[in-house]
Every structure is written in structure tokens, then in C-alpha cells.
N, C-alpha and C positions, 0 to 999 in steps of 0.2 A: 358408099351405107346405104339404100332406100329405105324408110321409115316404116314402109308397110313391112319390111322382114322381123320387127324389132320384139312383135307376138306371136310370132308364128309356130313356135315350140310351144304353147299351152294346152292344156286341155282344150277337146272341143267344145266343151263347155263352158269354159271359162270367157269374161269378158275382153274383146280383142277387135281386129280392125275388121272381121270382117263380121262382125254384130256392131260395131260403133254406132251408137245413135245419135252422132252429130253435135252441134252447137246452136242455140236460140240466133248468134250473128256468127255467119259461115265466115272460115278465115283459110287460108292456103296453108296446107301441110308444112311442117320443118324437115329437115332433110336428115337431119340425125337423132331427133326425139319422135317418141311416141306419142299419143295424145293423152293419154294418163299422166306422161312425163311433163306436158305445158300445163295439165293440170295441178299438178302439184309444186309445178316453180311458182304459179301464179301464186295460187295461197302463200307458202313461204316468203314472198316477197310482199306482201298483205299488209298493210300499218296492222289491219285487224288481228294479224296472227304475231306480230310484233308486241300489241300489250298483253296478248297473253302472260307475259312473264312478269307481270305486276298483279294477275290476277288470282286470286282465292282459289284453293284447293276444300281444304281444310283449314290449314292455318294460313292468318294473315302474312305478306311476305316478309315484316320486320321483325317477326318471332323466330325465326332462324332462318341461316342459309342454305341448310340442308333439305328443308321440307317441302313439298311438293308444290308447283305453282299450277294455272291452268297449261303452261309453256310444255313445263316437263313433264304432267301428265300426260299430255297430247304427242310427245315423244316416244313415252312410254309404249303408248296405245298402238302407233304406228310400226316400234321394233317387234311388238309383239304379231302384229298383224302379222306384216311384212314374212316373219320366219313360219306361220302356218299355212300363209299363199303358196310359199315354196315349198313345203313340205306335199301341198296338194296341187301343184303345177298349175296353180291359179294367178292372177296379174295382180303383182306385186305393187307393181304404179298404182293402180285403184285404190287397192288398199291403204295404199300409204296416204293418198289425197283425203279419203273418205277421214281417217283417224285423223290427219292433223288438222281438216275442217271440223270436225264434230261438237270442239266446242267452241268457236269464236263467237257465237251469241251470248256465252254466259254475260252477268253483270257483273259488277265489283262485288265480292265477297259472296262469292260463290253461292249457292242455292237457298243462303236466308237472304241474300239482297236478290235475287227472283221475286222470293214470295212476296218480300216489299213492296218491289215496285210493280208486281202483278196488283197487287191490292190497291195502289195507290189510284188505278186507272179506272176509270168510271164507264160502266157497262162495256167492258172489255176486259181481257186479260193479256201476262206475257209469257210466252214458252220460248226459252233459250235457242231451244231447236228449229223453229222457226227462226227464231230471230238467226240462226246459222245463214239461214238461205235467206234473209230480208238483206244481209250483207253481201253474200256471193253475186245476189242476182239486182241488188240497186243501192248499197250503201258506197261501197268501194267505187272511189273517183279515180279510175287510171287511163281510160284509154277516150280520146277524146271521140271516138264512133257514138260508144254506146253506155251505160251505165253497168256498173258489177263487174266480174271477173270474166264473164262470157265463158265459166264452166261447163263440161262435156255433160251434156245429157244423163250420160251413166254415172256420174258423180252426182248430180244432184237430186238423181233418183234415190241413189245409196245412202244419201242425206237426208232424206223425206223418210227414208223406211227405216231411220238408224234403231228406231225403238219397233219396230215390225209394222205390217200395213197397216195403213189411215183409214179409221173408224169413225172419225169425225171430222170430213171435210170443213164444217162449218168455222171449225176454229181460224180457216186461213181467209176464211170472208174479207175481216175488218185487219187482220194482220201483214197476210200476202195471199190479196187475191191473183198477182202476176205468173202465181204458180200455177193457175190452168191455164196458161197459154202456152205450157213446156210438155202437152200431150202427154202425160205419165197416168200409169196406171197405175193407181193409189191400193186398189187390192193386193197386186202382186206381193211375194215377198221380197223382193228385191234379187240381186246377183249375188252368186255364193261370196263375191269379194266385200259386197256389202253387209252380210250376217255374217262374216268373220270380222272384218271391222266393230259392228257390234259387240260382239261376245273378246274381241279381243279389249275393249273398254271395259267391257266388267272383271277380267282377269287383272288389267294392269292396275285398277280402281282398290279392289280388294286387296292386291299383294299390296300396293306401296302406303295403303292407309294403315296395316299391320303393322309395316315400318316403321311410317310416320307418327304412330299410336305408341309403339314401345319406345322410339326416339324422345317423346312428349311426356313419356312415363304415368301414361294414362290406364294403362293394365303392362301387366307383366309376361312373360316366356310361360309361368306354368298357369297364369289365365287362359293362356291360347291353350294349351295340352288339356285343359277341363273340356274341350271341343273333342268330341267323337273322332270327325274327319280328321284333324290336327293330331290328334295322338295318335291312330294309325296309322298315319302319311309317316311320323316320325318314333314310331315304336316306344313311346310313353321312354323318349330320350332326355334328360333334366338337364345334361350339360350341353344343349344343340343351343349355338349362337344366332342371334338377331338375323344375320344377313343369310344364313342356312335356313334359315325357316323360310324368309322371303323367296331367294332363289329359289330351294328346292320346291316349294309350292307355286311357284310360277309356270315351272318344270313340267313339275306333275299336273297343272291346269289345259298346258299348251298340247302336251302329246296326248291326256285324256282327248280331249276336242278333236287333233287331228286323226286320230286314230276310229275315234266314235263317226268322225263326217267322211272318213272313208267307208266306213262298213255301210254309211248311208247315200253313198255316191252310189256303190254297187246295188244298194235293195231297190233304189230306183233307176237305176238303167237310164242315166244320165246321158245324152249324146249332143245335145244343141244344150244351146241357152234359152231356147224356148218351153224346154223341158223343166228349167230350172226357175223359170218365172212360170211356169204352169203349175209348180209345184204343189199340192196342198195343206205341206207342213215344211218348215223349215229343214234343208240338208243340213246346215253345219250346227252343232249341238253336240252337248256335254253327254257323258254318261249317266244317267239314270241315281247313279251312285254318287256322282262325283257332284251332281245339279243338289242333291239333297246336302253335300257339302258344304257349297257356295253360298247353299240358302243360311245355313246353320254360321257362316263366318259373318253373312250380313246380320243376320239378328244381332251377332255377335257386336259388331261394331257399332252399331246402333246403339245398343245401349251402352258399352264401355266407351264407346268415343264421341258419335256426334250428337249426345244425349247427355253429356260430358257438361258438369258445370262451368268447368271455363270456357266451353267452345262455344255453352249455351249462353255466356256471358257475353262473349264477341259477339255472337250471333244477336242477342237484342241491340248490342250499340249499331251495330252496322245494318239494321232493320231501321234505327233511327236517323241515319247517317240519309239511307235511301227517300225515308219518306219528308225528311227536310227538305230536300233536293229538289225534288218533285212539286214540293210545296212553292217552291222561291220560284222557280223556274214558270209555274203555271200561274202567279199574282206577277210575275216579270216575264213575259213570255218572247219582249222585246231583245232579250238579252241571251237567249238562245241562238248560236253562233249555224244551228241548224235549221231547215223547215223546209217541208214538202206539203204542195197544195192538196196535194190528192191524199193526204193521211190527215186525221183530228190532228188537234196539239195534243193532248195527251198522246199518241201515238210517237210524235216527233220530238217529246220529252225522251219517254223511253227511248227512243233510237239514240239518242245525248248521252243520258246516265249510263245506261245497256255498254256503252260503250267506253264508258272509261275505266283505267285502272283505280284498282284500291287508292291506288298513292293520289291521282289524282282528284278524287270524289273527295278524300280527307282534306286535302287542300283545298279546295274549294269550299268544303263546307266551313273550315276553320277560317275562312276568308271572309264568308259572308255570314258567320253567324255570331 
């Protein structure tokens, strides 16, 4: 089988062989894998991907075996994205690799760790989305011929626009100036596969944070049924079980996204991928009603979960750990195992700390404190 046929049956506006954007460092095609399958396999076999196993989603790894980590979150995003892509006749492999790679740049201890690390940096900042690209372009050390994993431009473009088009290119000046060597269109909305992966992320974390919040007894099913969207979805069924809520909510969100996106594809009369890149609005989107419901869920989780006293207590401790480690390595820079002369000391320290797992960061902290 020649690999040029792997993506031959997809929609005309999907990401596939005839609109493949290439790689920074050209390499010969493989016989049995498409280009985006190769991307996926490179990510899965990377050190950064394996470390997601011990990186916080909301709860630290030792708080329970069944709470999500960054790894299980990424796998759930990937599964949802692939299901949506298949229904829309788009490229599942590209959706999969963007989904699996989108959180590689997260620090230990989740968003609290990210905020603390960013606050430590003088005249600079830390952004986990940009850090994911730093890892893939610069920091993964697998090939003797070049830095990074040499992923496809299609994949890097999708990760670049994980939260929509880039409105502030200056963010990359200190964090990743190399991105400007990839001839990416910062203003476009990205491929449909990139848009799917971004919203699959929203579906995953809203659903699994409800699951984890219920598991941790931060709120009850009755609390959830106070939300209009959840109440209507389950018709005020007080006997509904936790697993039913998550399963049915996920199915409802994915189905709405598929059906609404099908409609928008028809309205916009998409024929080629250039039609996608030149679109003035995102094509992959929820209906207005479901988008309002998601906003309701986000606000609920912010109050009941992310700002819960037990979560905030741990966040405060994790911020202290990150700040301590940063200060230590700034004073003892010679102990830093990595160094890139092209970047500042702060950036090199941030690279090292952000790559730590929760477990490793706590061990280092305890050993030097």
C-alpha cells in the first residue's frame, strides 16, 4: 500500500496529502503511515508526553488513582476529537496528534504552577501553549540531525491556534522567535482539524472536571441540577447517577458540535482547505444554546471546584514550591542541567522547571529546602 492513499477518502476541505504543508526538515515518506500518523507516533514516544502521567489536571497525582492527570486528559481530548473528525469526514490523525500534544508545555501543578512560574520571570512571561511549541520545535532531543520532533507544519499551525488566531505576536519574541521561521499565517483560524481539537479540549475538561468534582465531594448532583442546562438535559431526574451525567453530557456536547458544524460547512460552501483558511469565522462550533450551557458549567466549576478552599490551599502550596525552585536555580545557575545560550537564564530555568512532573518537583524541593 502506498501511503498517498491513506487520506484519499476524506472531504475535499480536510487536511490530507494534496495540501500537506511539509516539515521544517524534509524527510522521506514512509510506506505504511500517513504524515500525521508519523506526527502522532513521535509525540507518543516523546519524554514530554510520558511525563504528563505525573502532571496535575486539577488534583495532584497522590490524591487519588482515578482523578485525571494531564496524560489522561490528553487521551480523552484525543478520543473526542477523533470521533468528531470521523463524523465530519475530516482527518482523525491530525486531530489526534494536536490533541495529544496540546498540553505538553504545562508546568507541574497545573495552572497554579504556570502562574507562579510566569510571575517569577523578570520582564518576561510563561505561556504553556507556547511552551508546547518550544518542546516540539527545540527541547525534545531525539534526532541527531536537528532539534525537536520535526512535526508537520499542519500540526504546528494547529497547536499555534489552539485558542484561536494569534493577536499578539510579540509574545513569541522572547519565548519562541523560531516560530517565525515556519511561514505560518498567524491570522487564519486554522484547519478544521485544529478547530475540532480545540473544542474537544473544552468538552473533555468540562465533563471530566464534573466527574472529578463529584468524586472529590466538592459538589453534589443536586447542585448540578440547579444549572438550567443540566436540568433540561436530564429533565430534573434526581435519581441520575454520576457516570450517567458525564456520559450523557459528553454525548450531548459532541453531537451538538457535529451537527452544528455540518450546518456551518454547508452554509459556508466549503470546497477546499483554502476556503477553510480564508474563512472569517470558525466553522467548528457549538449551537448558541449549548454554548450558553457550557458557559454556565464553566462558571459553576469556577465557583464550586477551582475556587474551593481545598483546591486553593494546594494551589498556594504549589505556587510556593515553584517560586522556591526558581529562586534556587537563579542563585545556583551552575546546577541547572540544561542551558541554551540563545535564551536568558530565566527562560532556561523556566524550561527546566516546566518540564518537571509534580513528583519530581516535590522531590527536588524537599531535598534542597
